[in-house]
BAFI-3210 file (N, C-alpha, C; in Angstrom, 3 decimals, decimal comma, padded with zeros to 6 digits):
// residues 218
n [1|2|3|4|5|6|7|8|9|10|11|12|13|14|15|16|17|18|19|20|21|22|23|24|25|26|27|28|29|30|31|32|33|34|35|36|37|38|39|40|41|42|43|44|45|46|47|48|49|50|51|52|53|54|55|56|57|58|59|60|61|62|63|64|65|66|67|68|69|70|71|72|73|74|75|76|77|78|79|80|81|82|83|84|85|86|87|88|89|90|91|92|93|94|95|96|97|98|99|100|101|102|103|104|105|106|107|108|109|110|111|112|113|114|115|116|117|118|119|120|121|122|123|124|125|126|127|128|129|130|131|132|133|134|135|136|137|138|139|140|141|142|143|144|145|146|147|148|149|150|151|152|153|154|155|156|157|158|159|160|161|162|163|164|165|166|167|168|169|170|171|172|173|174|175|176|177|178|179|180|181|182|183|184|185|186|187|188|189|190|191|192|193|194|195|196|197|198|199|200|201|202|203|204|205|206|207|208|209|210|211|212|213|214|215|216|217|218]
n.u [132,853|131,859|129,677|128,418|128,596|127,106|124,593|124,008|123,906|121,694|119,686|119,860|119,077|116,391|115,531|115,837|113,888|111,514|111,586|111,569|109,017|107,255|107,876|107,100|104,287|103,516|104,368|102,942|100,364|100,385|100,938|098,638|096,737|097,102|096,455|094,919|092,505|090,464|089,774|092,032|091,519|091,953|090,926|090,061|092,217|095,670|098,890|100,851|099,608|099,951|102,584|102,801|104,055|102,883|099,920|096,832|094,999|095,236|095,429|092,666|091,718|091,768|094,752|096,658|099,208|100,562|102,555|104,295|107,035|107,650|106,303|107,687|110,282|109,911|109,321|111,776|113,413|112,187|112,845|115,675|116,018|114,760|116,493|118,978|118,131|117,365|119,784|121,090|119,243|119,340|121,204|119,913|118,725|118,891|121,685|121,975|120,818|118,132|117,795|119,504|118,179|115,740|116,586|117,869|115,719|114,242|116,025|116,213|113,605|113,704|115,567|114,158|111,993|113,247|114,070|111,609|110,876|111,933|110,581|108,017|104,527|103,301|105,380|107,046|105,369|105,641|108,031|107,304|105,404|106,954|108,983|107,406|106,007|108,078|109,011|106,693|106,257|108,729|108,983|106,739|107,036|109,435|108,639|107,243|109,293|111,044|109,470|109,483|112,168|112,287|110,808|112,619|114,123|114,315|113,998|112,362|109,983|107,345|106,776|106,832|104,510|103,020|104,590|104,526|101,777|101,225|102,750|101,404|098,887|099,579|100,526|098,231|096,507|097,919|097,643|094,872|094,631|096,080|094,387|092,367|090,360|088,998|086,865|084,919|087,086|088,570|091,031|093,048|092,656|093,148|095,811|096,953|096,502|098,336|100,748|100,711|101,197|104,065|104,885|103,602|104,834|107,490|107,205|106,313|108,291|110,507|110,074|110,119|112,795|114,024|113,759|115,771|116,201|115,534|117,151|119,575|119,750|120,698]
n.v [084,398|083,144|080,446|081,092|083,891|084,478|083,516|085,247|087,660|087,328|087,049|089,584|091,130|090,348|091,417|094,156|094,499|093,946|095,894|098,206|098,139|098,026|100,366|102,253|101,847|102,433|105,111|106,461|106,005|107,377|109,984|110,435|110,629|113,153|114,764|117,395|120,113|118,964|115,740|112,988|110,709|107,426|106,550|108,784|110,606|110,862|109,215|111,026|113,384|113,396|114,008|116,608|119,882|122,275|123,952|124,221|124,914|122,395|121,024|121,271|120,453|120,483|120,386|119,441|118,727|118,444|116,756|116,265|116,033|113,685|111,833|112,138|111,496|108,844|107,742|108,122|106,448|104,009|103,733|103,548|101,201|099,371|099,271|098,422|096,074|094,562|094,241|092,500|090,422|089,315|087,302|085,009|084,055|082,208|082,673|084,655|086,168|086,965|087,282|089,442|091,463|091,598|092,283|094,684|096,275|096,438|097,785|100,245|101,050|101,415|103,525|105,532|105,753|106,761|109,249|110,376|111,295|113,784|115,343|116,830|116,993|119,529|121,206|120,428|119,248|117,745|116,466|114,854|113,250|111,973|110,556|108,885|107,416|106,021|104,467|102,933|101,514|100,111|098,605|096,862|095,516|094,326|092,517|090,625|089,613|088,664|086,666|084,859|084,145|082,908|080,636|078,934|078,088|075,687|076,250|078,440|077,826|077,898|080,558|081,835|082,214|083,794|086,163|086,951|087,336|089,462|091,485|091,701|092,558|095,082|096,410|096,335|097,951|100,333|100,868|101,219|103,486|105,294|105,449|106,751|105,286|104,674|104,214|103,215|103,026|105,370|108,052|107,721|105,070|103,534|104,138|102,940|100,319|100,054|100,431|098,711|095,920|095,649|096,347|094,403|092,146|092,642|092,378|089,679|088,102|089,077|088,297|085,556|085,168|085,700|083,511|081,160|078,502|078,786|080,855|079,589|077,931|079,286]
n.w [116,027|119,146|120,278|122,671|122,784|120,525|121,316|123,452|122,076|120,390|122,322|123,486|121,337|121,221|123,664|123,158|121,204|122,664|124,731|123,149|121,891|124,117|125,612|123,764|123,426|126,089|126,431|124,439|125,336|127,813|126,919|125,447|127,484|128,524|126,462|124,535|125,139|122,278|123,929|123,389|120,755|119,757|117,377|115,913|116,014|115,024|115,557|115,008|115,746|118,480|118,575|117,814|118,277|118,911|120,129|118,567|115,489|113,005|109,862|109,648|112,101|115,751|117,523|120,360|122,348|125,215|126,235|124,140|123,881|125,223|123,594|121,130|121,934|122,599|120,099|118,848|120,446|119,905|117,185|117,326|118,886|117,267|115,100|116,312|117,567|115,360|113,980|115,721|115,864|113,317|113,272|113,952|111,733|108,625|106,453|103,422|100,309|100,505|103,259|103,653|102,238|103,677|106,302|105,777|104,915|107,300|108,928|107,607|108,046|110,810|111,006|109,665|111,359|113,641|112,569|112,179|114,658|114,799|113,077|113,515|112,726|112,639|112,287|110,188|107,814|105,430|105,980|108,143|106,872|104,889|106,345|107,922|105,973|104,648|106,779|107,356|104,926|104,537|106,926|106,911|104,464|105,114|107,116|105,623|103,994|105,961|107,034|104,895|104,886|107,370|106,847|105,791|107,837|110,316|113,068|113,076|111,891|112,868|112,863|110,431|108,808|110,507|110,583|107,874|107,432|109,179|107,953|105,507|106,345|107,408|105,089|103,479|104,976|104,762|102,034|101,877|103,449|101,885|099,726|100,840|102,064|104,769|106,431|109,327|111,022|111,129|110,868|112,772|113,624|111,288|110,935|113,172|112,465|110,507|111,830|114,081|113,324|113,092|115,677|117,255|116,203|117,010|119,793|120,119|118,770|120,103|122,827|122,409|121,663|124,031|125,595|127,113|126,149|123,533|122,406|122,619|120,478|118,330]
ca.u [131,957|131,576|128,258|127,905|128,438|125,979|123,365|123,757|123,552|120,325|118,836|119,867|118,220|115,013|115,253|115,674|112,572|110,458|111,651|111,167|107,564|106,562|108,028|106,316|102,880|103,333|104,543|101,822|099,197|100,522|100,805|097,227|095,962|097,267|096,184|093,694|091,267|089,604|090,459|092,624|090,783|092,806|090,306|089,997|093,510|096,814|100,050|101,540|098,967|100,577|103,941|102,735|104,688|102,086|098,476|096,113|094,392|096,144|094,700|091,245|091,350|092,500|095,749|097,315|099,868|101,532|103,651|104,841|108,447|107,626|105,916|108,774|111,403|109,558|109,470|113,218|113,902|111,676|113,662|117,010|115,954|114,409|117,732|119,945|117,545|117,384|121,172|121,390|118,274|119,663|122,032|119,043|118,179|119,878|122,299|121,562|120,399|116,812|117,995|120,112|117,110|114,793|117,207|118,111|114,426|113,858|116,941|115,765|112,385|114,115|116,200|113,092|111,221|114,057|114,013|110,249|110,800|112,439|109,800|106,621|103,645|102,970|106,615|107,391|104,372|106,214|109,029|106,572|104,786|107,989|109,632|106,412|105,714|109,225|109,004|105,563|106,497|109,876|108,740|105,781|107,694|110,449|107,969|106,951|110,559|111,547|108,660|109,971|113,450|111,986|110,282|113,771|114,834|113,492|113,711|111,409|108,873|106,050|106,650|106,927|103,192|102,687|105,302|104,036|100,405|101,308|103,222|100,333|097,864|100,103|100,566|096,842|096,007|098,596|097,017|093,539|094,838|096,484|093,220|091,390|089,270|089,287|085,640|084,692|088,342|089,056|092,434|093,910|092,501|093,831|097,248|097,348|096,498|099,588|101,880|100,611|101,844|105,492|105,023|103,204|105,906|108,623|106,905|106,235|109,611|111,420|109,851|110,580|114,257|114,495|113,702|117,119|116,248|115,383|118,340|120,724|119,776|121,256]
ca.v [084,594|081,905|080,132|081,818|085,295|084,515|083,349|086,492|088,706|087,080|087,385|091,038|091,635|090,150|092,388|095,461|094,495|094,022|097,213|099,206|098,124|098,326|101,779|103,045|101,754|103,124|106,549|106,961|105,987|108,470|111,243|110,575|111,012|114,585|115,440|118,178|119,649|117,896|114,524|112,178|109,532|106,574|106,390|110,069|111,303|110,033|109,233|112,285|114,447|113,372|114,526|118,023|120,693|123,465|123,792|125,061|124,224|121,770|120,193|121,357|119,962|121,036|119,502|120,001|117,603|118,974|115,803|115,910|115,645|112,274|111,072|112,160|110,746|107,436|107,359|108,043|105,245|102,884|103,612|103,069|099,815|098,547|099,087|097,595|094,753|093,856|093,869|091,328|089,375|088,711|086,110|083,846|083,690|081,659|083,685|084,653|087,457|087,343|087,806|090,773|092,392|091,734|093,013|096,056|096,974|096,730|098,810|101,513|101,402|101,936|104,838|106,475|105,974|107,677|110,564|110,905|111,965|115,149|116,006|116,954|117,333|120,956|121,937|120,056|118,245|116,856|115,638|113,844|112,341|111,179|109,610|107,886|106,547|105,121|103,513|102,022|100,646|099,229|097,679|095,823|094,695|093,543|091,412|089,600|088,996|087,907|085,450|083,928|083,622|082,009|079,371|078,102|077,751|074,825|076,861|079,538|077,372|078,306|082,014|082,468|082,689|084,895|087,357|087,357|087,854|090,790|092,406|091,892|093,401|096,444|096,985|096,524|099,130|101,493|101,141|101,770|104,852|106,099|105,633|107,448|104,364|104,375|103,735|103,501|103,032|106,728|108,280|107,137|103,627|102,939|104,272|101,900|099,055|100,046|100,392|097,615|094,649|095,644|096,368|093,085|091,236|092,890|091,814|088,216|087,570|089,459|087,403|084,233|085,148|085,808|082,188|080,576|077,293|079,208|081,587|078,687|077,220|080,127]
ca.w [117,173|119,858|120,424|123,838|122,381|119,599|122,099|124,194|121,122|119,965|123,471|123,629|120,276|121,659|124,728|122,517|120,554|123,682|125,375|122,169|121,708|125,377|125,966|122,813|123,825|127,365|126,249|123,647|126,215|128,780|126,179|125,096|128,663|128,748|125,196|124,374|124,505|122,821|124,368|122,317|120,322|118,921|116,061|115,216|115,999|114,641|116,439|114,721|116,521|119,804|118,422|117,447|119,329|119,190|120,293|117,615|114,362|112,043|108,899|109,911|113,425|116,879|118,120|121,540|123,022|126,182|126,448|122,827|124,025|125,582|122,406|120,147|122,494|122,500|118,696|118,599|121,110|119,127|115,984|117,689|119,339|116,110|114,332|117,043|117,764|114,082|113,701|116,542|115,507|112,015|113,484|114,144|110,429|107,697|105,607|102,023|099,767|101,021|104,608|103,522|101,835|104,781|107,407|105,303|104,935|108,682|109,431|107,022|108,773|112,112|110,814|109,317|112,585|114,445|111,940|112,345|115,958|114,636|112,021|113,937|111,615|112,583|112,016|108,814|107,441|104,419|106,651|108,907|105,914|104,210|107,271|108,321|104,826|104,456|107,892|107,186|103,772|104,757|108,031|106,536|103,455|105,827|107,789|104,621|103,611|107,112|107,095|103,869|105,361|108,478|106,326|105,432|109,078|111,166|114,369|112,911|111,050|113,418|112,860|109,109|108,380|111,424|110,137|106,563|107,559|109,783|106,924|104,523|106,999|107,472|103,739|103,042|105,681|104,184|100,740|102,148|103,929|100,737|098,870|101,684|102,395|106,175|107,053|110,751|111,775|111,275|110,504|113,792|113,630|110,140|111,164|114,119|111,738|109,743|112,767|115,049|112,954|113,436|117,134|117,743|115,795|117,897|121,106|120,074|118,429|121,183|123,967|121,982|121,682|125,415|126,223|127,009|125,316|122,145|121,971|122,574|119,193|117,270]
c.u [131,665|130,073|127,641|127,665|127,248|124,657|123,013|123,324|122,104|119,347|118,742|119,010|116,754|114,612|115,029|114,299|111,451|110,428|111,172|109,668|106,827|106,669|107,226|104,833|102,623|103,396|103,389|100,552|099,232|100,350|099,354|096,368|096,006|096,922|094,906|093,661|091,288|090,415|090,963|091,760|091,674|092,233|090,333|091,370|094,658|097,917|100,812|100,926|099,562|101,980|103,970|103,231|103,876|100,623|097,774|095,524|095,468|095,327|093,208|090,795|092,216|093,480|096,381|097,887|100,946|102,733|104,257|106,308|108,540|107,306|107,056|110,001|111,155|109,708|110,952|113,807|113,439|112,525|115,039|117,003|115,534|115,651|118,683|119,418|117,607|118,794|121,543|120,489|118,672|120,476|121,197|118,458|119,261|120,405|121,807|121,072|119,068|116,929|118,562|119,060|116,170|115,354|117,454|116,828|114,035|114,766|116,553|114,497|112,723|114,735|115,135|112,207|111,950|113,965|112,643|110,080|111,211|111,720|108,331|105,745|103,365|104,210|107,057|106,490|104,935|107,270|108,372|105,979|105,816|108,607|108,666|106,146|106,846|109,244|107,895|105,813|107,590|109,614|107,814|106,308|108,735|109,813|107,670|108,223|111,152|110,766|109,130|111,317|113,214|111,495|111,400|114,549|113,933|113,091|112,676|110,147|107,508|105,780|106,555|105,573|102,734|103,315|104,752|102,628|100,399|101,752|102,152|099,232|098,317|100,118|099,156|096,246|096,632|097,981|095,616|093,640|095,211|095,337|092,087|090,150|089,507|088,059|085,523|085,973|088,841|090,526|093,387|093,859|093,234|095,341|097,739|097,371|097,746|100,777|101,889|101,282|103,323|105,692|104,670|104,292|107,122|108,404|106,977|107,602|110,613|111,298|110,363|112,102|114,829|114,447|115,055|117,205|116,108|116,660|119,567|120,829|120,547|122,752]
c.v [083,249|081,700|080,926|083,283|085,436|084,406|084,629|087,615|088,565|087,432|088,893|091,681|091,493|091,147|093,782|095,572|094,698|095,404|098,297|099,294|098,547|099,803|102,671|103,040|102,559|104,638|107,160|107,009|107,160|109,821|111,493|111,018|112,519|115,421|116,283|119,440|119,789|116,680|113,731|110,960|108,696|106,361|107,692|110,691|110,338|110,093|110,542|113,457|114,525|113,962|116,015|118,900|121,924|123,110|124,747|124,231|123,644|120,827|120,138|120,850|120,581|120,001|120,201|118,843|118,122|118,057|115,352|115,495|114,161|111,414|111,004|111,399|109,251|106,923|107,202|106,768|103,999|102,653|103,042|101,598|098,869|098,260|098,127|096,181|093,920|093,400|092,598|090,142|088,633|087,425|084,845|083,348|083,102|082,753|083,567|086,022|087,917|087,897|089,217|091,809|092,660|092,578|094,466|096,875|097,359|097,795|100,178|101,982|102,001|103,314|105,886|106,779|106,959|109,096|111,210|111,651|113,430|115,901|116,096|117,491|118,828|121,825|121,689|118,909|117,243|115,932|114,522|112,795|111,411|110,142|108,513|106,901|105,548|104,048|102,480|101,016|099,622|098,194|096,546|094,939|093,788|092,347|090,269|088,855|088,159|086,602|084,412|083,327|082,612|080,655|078,402|077,632|076,919|075,467|077,982|079,109|077,826|079,790|082,618|082,981|083,873|086,198|087,865|087,954|089,246|091,831|092,713|092,787|094,859|097,126|097,251|097,770|100,399|101,859|101,729|103,214|105,772|106,384|106,348|106,598|103,909|103,920|104,103|103,525|104,447|106,836|107,634|105,624|102,951|103,049|103,202|100,530|098,922|099,793|099,140|096,314|094,579|095,603|095,015|092,060|091,408|092,248|090,290|087,600|087,891|088,555|086,003|084,118|085,232|084,479|081,505|079,371|077,609|079,870|080,679|077,932|077,996|080,393]
c.w [117,835|119,989|121,573|123,509|121,445|120,325|122,839|123,256|120,674|121,089|123,658|122,548|120,630|122,731|124,143|121,847|121,577|124,331|124,418|122,014|122,971|125,733|125,016|123,195|125,098|127,190|125,469|124,501|127,190|128,086|125,818|126,261|128,903|127,510|125,289|125,205|122,978|123,219|123,165|122,025|119,411|117,529|115,265|115,014|115,687|115,702|116,253|115,470|117,923|119,774|118,092|118,592|119,716|119,391|119,327|116,493|113,446|111,176|109,233|111,262|114,507|117,414|119,315|122,355|123,972|126,409|125,113|122,904|124,371|124,361|121,399|120,643|122,371|121,073|118,348|119,206|120,357|117,890|116,283|118,090|118,218|115,274|115,055|117,274|116,500|113,714|114,470|116,177|114,235|112,163|113,661|112,831|109,536|106,771|104,168|101,600|100,322|102,441|104,545|103,177|103,004|105,915|107,016|105,340|106,357|109,296|108,887|107,736|110,134|112,015|110,498|110,520|113,497|113,888|112,129|113,662|115,866|113,516|112,437|112,801|111,501|112,393|110,580|108,384|106,433|105,024|107,433|107,976|105,283|105,136|107,701|107,187|104,588|105,545|107,717|106,068|104,064|105,847|107,607|105,409|104,116|106,519|106,820|104,227|104,748|107,261|106,091|104,268|106,483|107,995|105,955|106,667|109,988|112,492|114,286|112,157|111,575|113,330|111,458|108,614|109,224|110,944|108,808|106,638|108,171|108,750|105,892|105,088|107,025|106,118|103,215|103,689|105,122|102,845|100,914|102,611|102,771|099,800|099,603|101,935|103,832|106,948|108,523|111,582|112,043|110,923|111,494|113,783|112,483|110,295|112,148|113,447|110,868|110,671|113,643|114,611|113,330|114,935|117,749|117,420|116,699|119,261|121,089|119,794|119,537|122,387|123,631|122,081|123,092|126,163|126,030|126,076|123,835|121,642|121,857|121,258|118,125|117,485]
res [x|x|x|x|x|x|x|x|x|x|x|x|x|x|x|x|x|x|x|x|x|x|x|x|x|x|x|x|x|x|x|x|x|x|x|x|x|x|x|x|x|x|x|x|x|x|x|x|x|x|x|x|x|x|x|x|x|x|x|x|x|x|x|x|x|x|x|x|x|x|x|x|x|x|x|x|x|x|x|x|x|x|x|x|x|x|x|x|x|x|x|x|x|x|x|x|x|x|x|x|x|x|x|x|x|x|x|x|x|x|x|x|x|x|x|x|x|x|x|x|x|x|x|x|x|x|x|x|x|x|x|x|x|x|x|x|x|x|x|x|x|x|x|x|x|x|x|x|x|x|x|x|x|x|x|x|x|x|x|x|x|x|x|x|x|x|x|x|x|x|x|x|x|x|x|x|x|x|x|x|x|x|x|x|x|x|x|x|x|x|x|x|x|x|x|x|x|x|x|x|x|x|x|x|x|x|x|x|x|x|x|x|x|x|x|x|x|x]
***
């Protein structure tokens, strides 16, 4: 692979990350505006509630998401762009077993995210739970591993703690959710604390990779 091709690949990976995160935030916001009744609450209601295909009672609460197709399509696109972006992004990291583990975890997270788009909670609750759990675990573990790999690369030294802290926050939130310790955050708020670290990381790293002077180093 020539240096020019490598630079373009890394930049494209950054673009995939940015587009994936932005389209997800936008689609979820738009879907939430049309949700209900009752109105969608980011603290009370989960992202999966926006993906539900039917209106009615579910798990003791009322769900109704007329734009569920938009929400599920956005989740599928996020998964695809996370996978493709990660495949291209890996070229910016030093080679080795740790990189292989980190990249593999993030790819599995992307595949599980994609699969989650086809397992709405009110159609297959266990499917939704399994795909989401795999995505949450793998993505946040991947952030920690990627941070450790970045610590070995001079061009990423300013990002390794950022990546590791995000992964730790996501995993901590996942453990609190599993222990049903959600406090004032609510079911939706704790889920966003699990998901947001990966999305924020995609945005920040993606924008960084789009800077020509940065991508040219790899």
